[in-house]
C-alpha positions in Angstrom: -17.6 -15.5 4.7 -17.1 -13.8 8.0 -16.1 -10.2 8.6 -12.7 -11.4 9.6 -12.3 -13.2 6.2 -13.3 -10.0 4.4 -10.8 -7.9 6.4 -8.0 -10.4 5.7 -8.9 -10.3 2.0 -8.9 -6.5 2.0 -5.7 -6.4 3.9 -3.9 -8.8 1.5 -5.2 -6.9 -1.5 -4.0 -3.6 -0.1 -0.6 -5.0 0.8 -0.1 -6.4 -2.8 -1.3 -3.1 -4.3 1.2 -1.2 -2.1 4.1 -3.4 -3.1 3.3 -3.0 -6.8 3.1 0.8 -6.5 6.3 0.9 -4.5 8.1 -1.2 -7.1 6.8 1.1 -9.8 8.2 4.1 -7.9 11.5 2.4 -7.2 11.1 2.4 -3.4 10.7 -1.3 -2.8 13.6 -3.3 -1.5 16.5 -1.2 -2.9 15.8 2.5 -2.7 16.3 3.8 -6.2 13.3 6.1 -6.6 12.1 7.8 -9.8 12.6 11.5 -9.8 9.8 13.3 -7.9 8.2 10.1 -6.6 6.8 11.9 -3.6 4.6 14.0 -5.7 3.2 11.1 -7.8 -0.4 9.8 -7.5 1.0 6.4 -6.8 2.8 7.7 -3.7 -0.3 9.4 -2.5 -2.1 6.1 -3.0 0.5 4.3 -0.9 -0.2 6.8 1.9 -3.9 6.1 1.7 -3.2 2.4 1.8 -1.1 2.8 4.9 -3.9 4.7 6.6 -6.4 1.9 5.7 -4.1 -0.8 6.8 -3.7 1.0 10.2 -7.4 1.1 10.5 -7.7 -2.6 9.8 -4.9 -3.6 12.1 -6.0 -1.3 15.0 -9.7 -1.9 14.6 
């Protein structure tokens, strides 16, 4: 497995995790968020995932 394969695997894993968290918070597809979603651990994790995805994409 090359580094590129590992990066793609990590990227796919992060994207799927982000989608699942966003669905749980009610902010995926239709915007119907749970109350106080911005203060939840899951939202913080989404922000962490976004940062890591930017690192992967931008090198």
